[in-house]
C-alpha beads as a LAMMPS data file, in Angstrom:
LAMMPS data file: protein, C-alpha beads

192 atoms
191 bonds

1 atom types
1 bond types

-500.0 500.0 xlo xhi
-500.0 500.0 ylo yhi
-500.0 500.0 zlo zhi

Masses

1 110.0

Atoms # bond

1 1 1 141.335 -72.821 -366.363
2 1 1 138.530 -74.071 -363.182
3 1 1 139.945 -70.267 -360.999
4 1 1 139.799 -68.241 -364.541
5 1 1 136.475 -69.444 -364.927
6 1 1 135.422 -68.994 -361.474
7 1 1 136.752 -65.487 -361.564
8 1 1 134.728 -64.760 -364.983
9 1 1 131.294 -65.963 -362.768
10 1 1 131.905 -63.613 -359.895
11 1 1 132.303 -60.979 -362.220
12 1 1 129.535 -61.593 -363.968
13 1 1 127.021 -62.681 -360.864
14 1 1 128.466 -59.463 -359.061
15 1 1 127.025 -57.897 -362.260
16 1 1 124.044 -59.404 -362.401
17 1 1 123.313 -58.220 -358.518
18 1 1 123.282 -54.462 -359.770
19 1 1 120.419 -55.239 -361.908
20 1 1 117.268 -53.668 -362.347
21 1 1 114.557 -54.536 -359.948
22 1 1 112.323 -55.661 -363.083
23 1 1 114.486 -58.240 -364.329
24 1 1 113.243 -60.083 -361.207
25 1 1 109.900 -60.771 -362.209
26 1 1 108.603 -64.133 -363.006
27 1 1 105.334 -65.618 -364.423
28 1 1 103.772 -68.254 -362.050
29 1 1 105.102 -71.626 -364.076
30 1 1 102.660 -73.701 -365.890
31 1 1 101.846 -76.614 -364.725
32 1 1 101.584 -79.216 -367.147
33 1 1 101.867 -81.989 -365.175
34 1 1 98.508 -83.549 -366.324
35 1 1 99.578 -83.538 -369.754
36 1 1 99.608 -79.786 -371.501
37 1 1 98.772 -76.290 -370.287
38 1 1 99.468 -72.982 -372.290
39 1 1 102.657 -71.208 -371.715
40 1 1 101.552 -67.484 -371.141
41 1 1 105.184 -66.219 -371.529
42 1 1 105.035 -65.725 -375.130
43 1 1 105.254 -69.471 -376.721
44 1 1 102.084 -70.881 -377.402
45 1 1 101.053 -74.785 -375.933
46 1 1 103.262 -76.695 -374.606
47 1 1 102.114 -80.223 -374.923
48 1 1 105.148 -82.291 -373.626
49 1 1 103.107 -83.813 -370.773
50 1 1 105.449 -84.269 -367.713
51 1 1 108.429 -82.164 -368.873
52 1 1 109.827 -79.318 -367.552
53 1 1 106.613 -75.912 -366.834
54 1 1 108.391 -73.481 -368.793
55 1 1 107.599 -69.842 -366.814
56 1 1 107.574 -66.105 -367.916
57 1 1 109.513 -63.436 -367.498
58 1 1 113.178 -64.353 -367.731
59 1 1 114.104 -68.047 -366.322
60 1 1 116.944 -70.528 -365.924
61 1 1 115.049 -73.706 -365.616
62 1 1 116.580 -77.479 -366.009
63 1 1 116.246 -80.999 -364.435
64 1 1 118.996 -81.633 -362.237
65 1 1 119.402 -85.675 -362.167
66 1 1 115.826 -85.433 -363.086
67 1 1 114.575 -83.046 -360.103
68 1 1 113.169 -79.782 -361.237
69 1 1 115.640 -76.370 -360.049
70 1 1 114.438 -72.788 -361.500
71 1 1 116.828 -70.366 -361.491
72 1 1 114.451 -67.340 -361.562
73 1 1 116.441 -64.247 -359.760
74 1 1 118.825 -61.760 -361.271
75 1 1 118.593 -63.529 -364.188
76 1 1 120.916 -61.846 -367.144
77 1 1 122.878 -62.191 -369.738
78 1 1 125.860 -60.036 -369.541
79 1 1 127.941 -58.279 -371.998
80 1 1 131.115 -57.790 -371.003
81 1 1 133.605 -56.112 -373.772
82 1 1 137.303 -56.295 -373.415
83 1 1 140.442 -56.273 -374.956
84 1 1 137.964 -55.829 -378.399
85 1 1 136.519 -58.728 -377.730
86 1 1 132.768 -59.096 -376.643
87 1 1 131.488 -62.138 -374.608
88 1 1 128.069 -62.900 -372.686
89 1 1 128.147 -64.090 -369.610
90 1 1 124.249 -66.088 -368.722
91 1 1 123.784 -66.119 -364.906
92 1 1 120.978 -66.460 -362.693
93 1 1 120.435 -66.894 -358.684
94 1 1 118.178 -70.084 -357.568
95 1 1 117.474 -67.887 -354.106
96 1 1 117.595 -64.521 -353.008
97 1 1 120.884 -65.574 -351.152
98 1 1 122.730 -66.562 -354.067
99 1 1 123.726 -70.117 -352.410
100 1 1 122.623 -71.485 -356.132
101 1 1 123.248 -70.286 -359.323
102 1 1 123.835 -71.002 -362.735
103 1 1 126.204 -69.957 -365.311
104 1 1 126.369 -70.045 -369.670
105 1 1 129.545 -68.334 -370.716
106 1 1 129.974 -67.748 -374.382
107 1 1 133.632 -66.435 -374.763
108 1 1 134.180 -64.733 -378.374
109 1 1 137.944 -65.932 -379.425
110 1 1 138.690 -63.429 -382.643
111 1 1 135.454 -61.127 -382.134
112 1 1 135.194 -61.411 -385.927
113 1 1 130.955 -62.852 -385.550
114 1 1 128.248 -61.670 -382.959
115 1 1 126.626 -64.148 -380.629
116 1 1 123.666 -65.658 -382.996
117 1 1 121.714 -68.509 -383.220
118 1 1 123.127 -72.093 -383.079
119 1 1 124.407 -74.887 -381.223
120 1 1 127.300 -73.917 -379.262
121 1 1 129.427 -77.116 -376.917
122 1 1 131.797 -77.028 -374.000
123 1 1 135.587 -77.103 -375.475
124 1 1 134.549 -76.413 -378.593
125 1 1 135.011 -73.488 -381.065
126 1 1 131.516 -72.160 -382.511
127 1 1 131.346 -68.810 -384.506
128 1 1 134.477 -67.455 -382.761
129 1 1 132.550 -69.023 -379.463
130 1 1 133.660 -71.158 -376.714
131 1 1 131.305 -72.429 -374.397
132 1 1 131.397 -73.410 -370.656
133 1 1 128.776 -73.968 -367.979
134 1 1 129.107 -74.039 -364.359
135 1 1 127.028 -74.816 -361.338
136 1 1 126.892 -73.194 -358.028
137 1 1 125.260 -75.409 -355.389
138 1 1 125.687 -74.715 -352.265
139 1 1 129.648 -75.078 -351.625
140 1 1 129.897 -77.401 -354.027
141 1 1 131.515 -76.195 -357.752
142 1 1 130.014 -78.031 -361.057
143 1 1 131.356 -77.521 -364.348
144 1 1 132.113 -79.296 -367.627
145 1 1 136.130 -78.353 -367.086
146 1 1 137.333 -81.663 -366.442
147 1 1 134.979 -83.680 -369.052
148 1 1 135.289 -85.230 -372.438
149 1 1 134.738 -81.815 -375.113
150 1 1 130.995 -81.490 -375.887
151 1 1 129.682 -82.905 -372.593
152 1 1 127.563 -79.804 -372.278
153 1 1 125.757 -78.146 -375.051
154 1 1 123.328 -74.671 -375.029
155 1 1 121.133 -73.825 -378.055
156 1 1 120.406 -70.484 -378.438
157 1 1 117.502 -69.677 -380.355
158 1 1 117.342 -65.778 -380.053
159 1 1 119.470 -63.433 -379.372
160 1 1 117.779 -59.599 -379.526
161 1 1 119.656 -56.411 -378.533
162 1 1 117.640 -57.488 -375.273
163 1 1 117.299 -60.818 -374.730
164 1 1 118.344 -64.260 -375.257
165 1 1 116.622 -67.424 -375.504
166 1 1 117.635 -71.267 -376.188
167 1 1 118.245 -74.670 -374.307
168 1 1 120.467 -76.673 -372.371
169 1 1 121.647 -79.678 -371.490
170 1 1 124.784 -81.974 -370.466
171 1 1 126.770 -83.684 -367.894
172 1 1 128.664 -81.951 -365.448
173 1 1 131.010 -82.448 -362.796
174 1 1 132.385 -81.914 -359.478
175 1 1 136.320 -81.643 -358.513
176 1 1 136.059 -85.300 -357.425
177 1 1 134.695 -86.390 -360.174
178 1 1 131.636 -87.081 -359.511
179 1 1 128.849 -86.179 -362.474
180 1 1 124.976 -84.604 -362.843
181 1 1 123.033 -84.764 -365.363
182 1 1 121.386 -81.860 -366.387
183 1 1 118.219 -82.067 -369.185
184 1 1 115.299 -80.083 -370.429
185 1 1 117.088 -76.663 -369.861
186 1 1 115.603 -73.793 -371.044
187 1 1 116.806 -70.252 -370.722
188 1 1 114.980 -66.471 -371.054
189 1 1 118.058 -63.676 -370.119
190 1 1 117.840 -59.717 -370.158
191 1 1 120.532 -58.827 -371.739
192 1 1 122.524 -56.174 -369.533

Bonds

1 1 1 2
2 1 2 3
3 1 3 4
4 1 4 5
5 1 5 6
6 1 6 7
7 1 7 8
8 1 8 9
9 1 9 10
10 1 10 11
11 1 11 12
12 1 12 13
13 1 13 14
14 1 14 15
15 1 15 16
16 1 16 17
17 1 17 18
18 1 18 19
19 1 19 20
20 1 20 21
21 1 21 22
22 1 22 23
23 1 23 24
24 1 24 25
25 1 25 26
26 1 26 27
27 1 27 28
28 1 28 29
29 1 29 30
30 1 30 31
31 1 31 32
32 1 32 33
33 1 33 34
34 1 34 35
35 1 35 36
36 1 36 37
37 1 37 38
38 1 38 39
39 1 39 40
40 1 40 41
41 1 41 42
42 1 42 43
43 1 43 44
44 1 44 45
45 1 45 46
46 1 46 47
47 1 47 48
48 1 48 49
49 1 49 50
50 1 50 51
51 1 51 52
52 1 52 53
53 1 53 54
54 1 54 55
55 1 55 56
56 1 56 57
57 1 57 58
58 1 58 59
59 1 59 60
60 1 60 61
61 1 61 62
62 1 62 63
63 1 63 64
64 1 64 65
65 1 65 66
66 1 66 67
67 1 67 68
68 1 68 69
69 1 69 70
70 1 70 71
71 1 71 72
72 1 72 73
73 1 73 74
74 1 74 75
75 1 75 76
76 1 76 77
77 1 77 78
78 1 78 79
79 1 79 80
80 1 80 81
81 1 81 82
82 1 82 83
83 1 83 84
84 1 84 85
85 1 85 86
86 1 86 87
87 1 87 88
88 1 88 89
89 1 89 90
90 1 90 91
91 1 91 92
92 1 92 93
93 1 93 94
94 1 94 95
95 1 95 96
96 1 96 97
97 1 97 98
98 1 98 99
99 1 99 100
100 1 100 101
101 1 101 102
102 1 102 103
103 1 103 104
104 1 104 105
105 1 105 106
106 1 106 107
107 1 107 108
108 1 108 109
109 1 109 110
110 1 110 111
111 1 111 112
112 1 112 113
113 1 113 114
114 1 114 115
115 1 115 116
116 1 116 117
117 1 117 118
118 1 118 119
119 1 119 120
120 1 120 121
121 1 121 122
122 1 122 123
123 1 123 124
124 1 124 125
125 1 125 126
126 1 126 127
127 1 127 128
128 1 128 129
129 1 129 130
130 1 130 131
131 1 131 132
132 1 132 133
133 1 133 134
134 1 134 135
135 1 135 136
136 1 136 137
137 1 137 138
138 1 138 139
139 1 139 140
140 1 140 141
141 1 141 142
142 1 142 143
143 1 143 144
144 1 144 145
145 1 145 146
146 1 146 147
147 1 147 148
148 1 148 149
149 1 149 150
150 1 150 151
151 1 151 152
152 1 152 153
153 1 153 154
154 1 154 155
155 1 155 156
156 1 156 157
157 1 157 158
158 1 158 159
159 1 159 160
160 1 160 161
161 1 161 162
162 1 162 163
163 1 163 164
164 1 164 165
165 1 165 166
166 1 166 167
167 1 167 168
168 1 168 169
169 1 169 170
170 1 170 171
171 1 171 172
172 1 172 173
173 1 173 174
174 1 174 175
175 1 175 176
176 1 176 177
177 1 177 178
178 1 178 179
179 1 179 180
180 1 180 181
181 1 181 182
182 1 182 183
183 1 183 184
184 1 184 185
185 1 185 186
186 1 186 187
187 1 187 188
188 1 188 189
189 1 189 190
190 1 190 191
191 1 191 192
C-alpha cells in the first residue's frame, strides 16, 4: 500500500509542478505571536495568540512536533479521474527544490458522491472517500499508513470549482515506527 501511495504522490507532484506560475503567489504571513492580527487572506481576525499564522494565497501550513512548517510552492488540489473514479491530491512543496512536501489524498471508492465539506480520517471511508496523508522530508517518508485508523484527519471547510480549504492534524510515522505529531494544520489549495 505504501508503494501505491508513493506512486500516486509522485504523479500528483509532477502534475503540481506543471501548474501555472500564479499558483505560487503567497502573501506575507500574519504575525500574531503578540496575541492578535488581521488575516488579510480573506478571513477576518485571527486572535489566537501564539497560534500558527495563516498566510494569504494558496498554502499548507502546520506545526511538526511544535515547529511551524509552511508549504507555499505549487500548492494545488489535483483532480484526477480514472476508471470512472475522481480523486483529489492536495500537494505542495516547502521549497522550490522539492526537498519537503505534503500530500493529502482523497480517493473516491465508488464515484457515487462528490468531495464535500466534512471530516475525513485515515483508514475510514467517509462519503465514499478514503483519505491518506504523506509528508516527505528530505529522504524521510512519513505517513499514517502503519498507524491505527483515524490517526490523521482533515476537515474540508469549503470545496468550489477553483479551490479547496480546510484544516488537518494527527500523527504520522516513518517506516521504523518513529512518529511525528502534526497540529494546527490549515490549507487553501487551487483546484487543477
